[in-house]
N, C-alpha and C positions, 0 to 999 in steps of 0.2 A: 291625680289619685283623686279631687273633688268629686269627678266626674262616677268613676267608681265607686266609691263612698254613695256617692247619690243612688247608683244602676244599682249597687248589694242594698241595699233599704228597701230602697221601691218593689226589690223581688223579693226580700226578705218578706214584707207587708202582703205581697201577690201572693206567694206559697199559707202566707198563715190564714186570708179572708181563705182562697182551697180548704184548708186542712178544715177549716167555719164550719166549711161551706160541705162536709161528706157534716161532720157534725147536725148536721142542720135536717139536715135527709138522712141518715141512718136515726134517727131521733123523731121526723114528721114520720116515715114509716113505719115505725112499733107504736104507735101514737095513730092509725088509720088498720093498726091491724087490731091494738085493743078496741077498736072501737069496731070494728067487722066482725068481732067476737069479743064477747061480750065476759067479763072473768076471768079474763088474760090480763097481766101487767106490762107494762113498760118491759119488764127483762124479758116478761114470751114473746114481747111482739120481735124484742132483735134478736129472742132464739130462732124465731118461726123462720127468717132470713131471702124471703124472697128476691129472686133475681128481677130486672138486673138493677133494682135500687139500692140492697146492699151493698152489691157489691163496689155497685159506683159512689156510692157514701166511705167504705170502706177502701177502697183506695184514693181517692179522694184526702183523709184522713192521713196514709199515711203516703204519701208524697209530695203536700202540703207539707205534713210535721218534717221530711225527709232535708227537703228543697228550702226548709225556715228557717232548719239549723245550720246546714248548710252556709248561704246564705247571710244568715243570722252571724256566724264565725268568721268568716272572710270580711263583713265589713266590721267585726269589731278589730278584727287587724287593720283593717286602711283607716280606722278612727285612730287608732296608735294608744298608746300607754302602755304598760308594762304590764301592771295590774291586769287590766281590761283586756291580754290578750291572753296573759294565761289563764281568767276564770271564764272564758268565753271557750276553754278547751276543755272544761270539764263537763257540758251538757253535750260537744261534738261527742266523747269518749260514752259520755252514760247512749245519747244513742246510738254510736256503731256497736255497741255491747251490746243493745236489742238486734239489729241486723244481724251477729254474729251468735245471738241464741240464734234467732228466727232461723239463721241455717241449717244447724242441727235441732228444731226440732219441726224443718221442714222434709229431713231427712230422715226422721224416724219412719218402723214402715212399724202398725195395726196390727199385724200376726206373720208369721212365718209365711213365707211366699218366695216359690224357690225356680218356680216359672218368671215369679213380677219383674222388673226391672226394680234400679235404685230411683223413687220419687223423683220431681219435679224439684227443682228448689221453688217454693212459692210463699213468699212474705205477707202477703194477701189472706192467702189464707190461715198463715199462725195468728196473724193482725183480729182474722176474726173470730179465733176459736180461743185468743186465753187472750180479749180486750183489757184487761187492767193490765196486765205487760203490757203491753204496747201505750196504753196511757203512760203511765209509771213513768217508763221508758223512751219511750219517742213521741209523748203530744207535750207532757210539761219541761224535756231539754228545748224541747222546740219553742217555746212560750218561753225560757229562760233563755235562750239565745237570741231573742226578737231581741228580748226587752231588753239585754246586757250591749248588743249592737246600737239601740233607738236610744238606747240615754246618753250616748254619746254629746258631746258637745262638737256640735257645729259651728265655724269660723262662720259672719255675715259674709256675703258677700257685697264686696266694695264696686259704686256704681261707677261707670265708663267715666263718667265725668264727674267734679264734685263741683254741688250746689256752693251757688258763691249768696251771698245776700243781697238781695234789691236796694238800694236804699236811697 
């Protein structure tokens, strides 16, 4: 179980780093748009959204946040404690709600089209189109889930042989 907890915590941190790198990519690209187009704001730079960097940043944020939530919750369950386990379900439920909203929002068509098929499920487009919702319902729960998991007390590793005092 100790190995599982260590692996879960490591994967939680790695997923959180991936989400952070996604934010860095999005911010850096928005800044580059502001530099290239004087008079635009960072928000305008985000909405310009040129490929491939915006897609890479959004994908890293969505995948990293989702995995951080999943691994953070799993690590909290491995760490034990009834309260920790119950509290860890809250960010998981909020992130699951975001995925449900993303499924609904990505299936909505803009205008009636009898010849068009159902649009495919695309959570990355939803995250790009409604970034505030993605931050509140996916990124923040990932941070909370990681914090809950990383705050668990871990027993100190016992050494293979006890130390004796030389006398």
